[in-house]
C-alpha positions as CSV (number, residue, x, y, z in Angstrom):
1,M,9.9,38.2,-38.0
2,K,11.9,36.4,-34.9
3,Y,8.8,37.0,-33.1
4,L,6.9,35.5,-35.7
5,A,8.7,32.6,-36.2
6,L,8.9,32.1,-32.5
7,S,5.2,32.3,-32.0
8,L,4.5,30.1,-34.9
9,A,6.8,27.4,-33.3
10,L,4.9,27.6,-30.1
11,L,1.7,27.3,-31.4
12,L,2.6,24.1,-33.1
13,L,4.5,22.8,-30.2
14,A,1.8,23.3,-27.4
15,P,-0.6,20.3,-28.3
16,I,2.7,18.3,-28.2
17,A,3.4,19.0,-24.7
18,Q,0.0,18.9,-23.7
19,A,-0.4,15.4,-25.1
20,K,2.7,14.3,-23.0
21,D,0.9,15.6,-20.1
22,T,-2.0,13.6,-20.5
23,K,-0.2,10.5,-20.9
24,E,1.9,11.2,-17.3
25,R,-1.3,12.1,-15.9
26,A,-2.8,8.9,-17.1
27,K,0.0,7.0,-15.1
28,P,-1.3,7.6,-11.6
29,V,-5.0,6.6,-12.6
30,A,-3.5,3.6,-13.9
31,A,-1.9,2.8,-10.6
32,S,-4.8,3.8,-8.1
33,T,-6.8,0.8,-9.9
34,K,-4.5,-1.2,-8.7
35,A,-4.7,0.2,-5.0
36,K,-8.4,-1.1,-5.3
37,T,-7.5,-4.2,-4.5
38,E,-8.4,-5.2,-0.9
39,R,-5.9,-4.2,1.7
40,Q,-4.9,-6.9,4.5
41,V,-5.2,-5.4,8.0
42,M,-4.4,-7.1,11.4
43,F,-7.7,-7.1,13.2
44,N,-8.1,-7.9,17.1
45,T,-11.2,-9.8,18.0
46,S,-10.8,-9.1,21.8
47,S,-10.4,-4.7,21.4
48,V,-12.2,-4.7,17.9
49,K,-9.5,-2.7,16.5
50,Y,-7.6,-3.2,13.0
51,H,-4.1,-2.4,12.3
52,D,-2.0,-1.9,9.7
53,P,0.4,-5.1,9.4
54,S,3.5,-3.0,10.3
55,C,1.9,-1.1,13.4
56,R,3.6,-2.3,16.8
57,W,0.2,-2.8,18.3
58,A,-0.2,-5.2,15.6
59,E,3.0,-6.6,15.9
60,K,2.5,-6.7,20.1
61,C,-0.9,-9.1,19.4
62,T,-0.6,-12.5,19.3
63,K,-3.6,-14.8,20.1
64,N,-6.6,-12.6,19.3
65,C,-5.3,-10.6,15.9
66,V,-6.0,-12.0,12.7
67,K,-5.4,-11.0,9.2
68,V,-8.4,-9.9,7.3
69,S,-9.2,-7.6,4.8
70,E,-10.4,-4.3,5.6
71,S,-13.7,-4.1,4.9
72,E,-14.2,-7.5,6.5
73,A,-12.5,-5.7,9.4
74,I,-15.0,-3.1,9.3
75,Q,-18.0,-5.6,9.0
76,R,-17.0,-7.1,12.4
77,G,-17.4,-3.7,13.8
78,G,-13.8,-3.2,14.1
79,V,-12.5,0.7,14.3
80,P,-9.3,1.7,13.1
81,C,-6.0,2.0,15.4
82,K,-5.3,5.3,16.5
83,V,-1.5,5.1,15.8
84,C,-1.6,3.6,12.5
85,G,-4.9,4.8,11.1
86,G,-5.4,1.0,10.6
């Protein structure tokens, strides 16, 4: 009788547990839509490389660097930095 009651409880609670998992999985998907906003990078017009703004090479770059979107840097022929990955 105990096993029957336990089995019945598990069958009734399983859909509730799955619903909670589905809601938790939905949160990262919503966060990834925010990540689609264009990322800003530092583009060196002389070397044609682009860097993450926190990269040590971006911090050293002075007169040849401009802040642009990553897609614009790629359109200008930019390649990602080998240190930070752009």
